[in-house]
N, C-alpha and C positions, 0 to 999 in steps of 0.2 A: 318216820322211815326206819326200817330194820335191814340187817345185812344177812340174816340167816345163819350167823355164827353164834350158836348157843353158848351162853356165858355160864350157865349152871343149871342145876335141877332143884326144884323147890317142892316140898311136901305140902299137900293140902291138909291143914290142921283143924279147920272148922268150916262148916257149910250151914248157912242160914237160908232156908227155903221159903219163898212166898209164891203166890199164884203167878206163873209165867215169869218168875223173877228169882234170882238167886244171888246171894253174896257169898263168895268163898274167900277164905283167909289162907294164905300160904306163908310158910316159914322160909323167908328169902335168905340165901347165903349172905353172911355179914358184909362181904366186900361189895355186894351189889346194892346194899342199902345206903352207901355213902352218897350224899347229895340228893337222895330220893325225896320228892315232895308230893303233896297232894296235887292231883291233876296230871301227874307224870304218866307217860305211856310205857307199858311193859308188855311184851309179847309172851303169851302162855300157849305152848304148842302151836305157835304161829299166829295166835289170835291177839290183836291189839286190844288191851284192856287198860282202863284208867284207874289209878290209885285213888281210893276213896277214904282210906283211914290207915294210919301208921301207928303201930304199937311196938316199939323197938324193932325187931326183925319180923314181926307178924304183920303182914301187909294185906289189906282188904281190897277186893275188886268186885264190882257189880256186873252181873251177866243178865242181859235181857233175853226175851223170848227167842228172837232170831238166832242169837248166839247159842242158846241152849239146844235149838233144833238143828242148826246147820253144822255144828262142830262137835268134837268128842268131849268138850268141856262139860256138856250136859250130863255125861255118864260118869263123871268123877265122883269118887267117894273119899271120905276122910282116910288119909293114909296113902292115897295115890300121889304120884309125882308128875310134874309138868316141866317141860323145857322152858327156860327163862332167858329172855334177852331184853336188856334195856334199850331204849330208843337210841339210834345212831346220832352222833354229834358231828357237826362239820369239822373237818380236819382229821377225824379218826380214819384209820386204815379200814378199807372196805375189802374184807377177805372173801365174802360170798357174792351175793348179787342183791340189787335193790329190791326190797320187799315192803309191801304196804301194811301187812298184818290183817288184810281182808281175805279171809278164807273163802274159796269157791265152793267147797264141800268136802265130804269125806269119801275115802275109798277103802276097800277091804284088803288086808294083807292075805294073799291066797297061797303063797309058796315061799319057803325059805331055803336057800341053798348055802350050805357051809363049804368053805374052802380054807386052806391054810392061810391064816392071817387076814382073812376078809370074809365078808358075808354078802350074799346077793338076796335082795328082797323083791318079790314080784307082787304087784298090786293090780286089782281089777281096774279097768279104765272105762268109766261110763261114757256114753256117746257124747254127752254135753261137754265133757272135758277133753275128749279125744282130739278135737281139732286144735287144741292149744299145746299138745304134748308131742315133742319131737325128739328123736334120738340125738344125744349130745346137747340138748337144750337144758336150761335151768328149770328147777322145780323146787318148791318148798314143801317138805314133808314134816309135819308136826313142828314147823318153825325152823327146820334145818335146810340150809341151802345145799342142794345136791344136783348132780348131773344125771340126766336120764341115760341109762346104759343101753336100753333097747326098747322098742315098741313092737308088739305083735298085734296083727289084726284079728278080729273075731273070725271063727270058723265053726264047723258043725259040732265040734267037741268042746270048745271053750270060748269065753268072751274075750274081748280085747284086753291086753295087759301091757304094763310097762314095768321096768325094773330099775333099781338103783343099787350101786355097789358101795359097801361101807367098810372103812378101814377100822382097825382096832381103836383108834382115838375116838372116833365117832360113837362106836359101840359103848365105850367106857364113859363118855362125857354126857350122853343123852339117853333118853328113855327108849330109843330104838333098839338098844341092846336087850331089852326085856320084852319086846313085841313078838308075837307069834301068830300063826295063821288064825284067821277069824277076828283079829283085832282091827279096829278102824282108826285111820290116821287122817289128820287135817291136811288138805292140799291147797296151796296157793300157786297158781301158774305164774310164769314170768310175766310181769305187767306189760313189758314192751311187746312180747310175743302176742299177748291177748289183744293189745291195741291194734297191732298190725293186722292180725287175722280178722278182727271185727270190722276194721276199715275196709279191707279188701272185700269182705262179704257184703257190706253196704253198697260199695261201688258196683259190684257185679249184679246185685239185686236191682239197683237203679237202672242199669243198662238193659236188663231183661224185663223192665216194666213191672 
């Protein structure tokens, strides 16, 4: 389990590509390497990956075909950076919301609004995700626990969208500070919201035969 409170940013320093499979190596911040062991879970842009090799602070992770296709990790190059979070431990403070590290898919950043001391990002909202995204609800964006600021329905001129508001701390500590229109981010919807919505849909479907 993760909390969506990003602990650092790690640079991709090596990529080893095979057919439908990739190993990438990131240079982890030294303080996040303490106690790290083979088999440990570490979230990269919100994607739960398993440690496969440790060489000082150069940590290797394997990415399978579904991860490469479903998330923005498949588009990474050497020199790119990812948001990093170690798995939560019982007893730790939970400052964000419970996240599984299982990304639902990607959405496009379509508009960026600057304001004094904050920034608003608008993302496209595909229909298959829209039923899980509510104003003031939780959402994971590239592994960052954020509150949905607003949701707009599709109309004749634009697709459905949602926005999040970022404070300077989030912009400084995560990769969202470097994102611009046209970039794609990983999305994890709130697991509790997803479970409730899908349960209600099943019950209603059963009632209507």
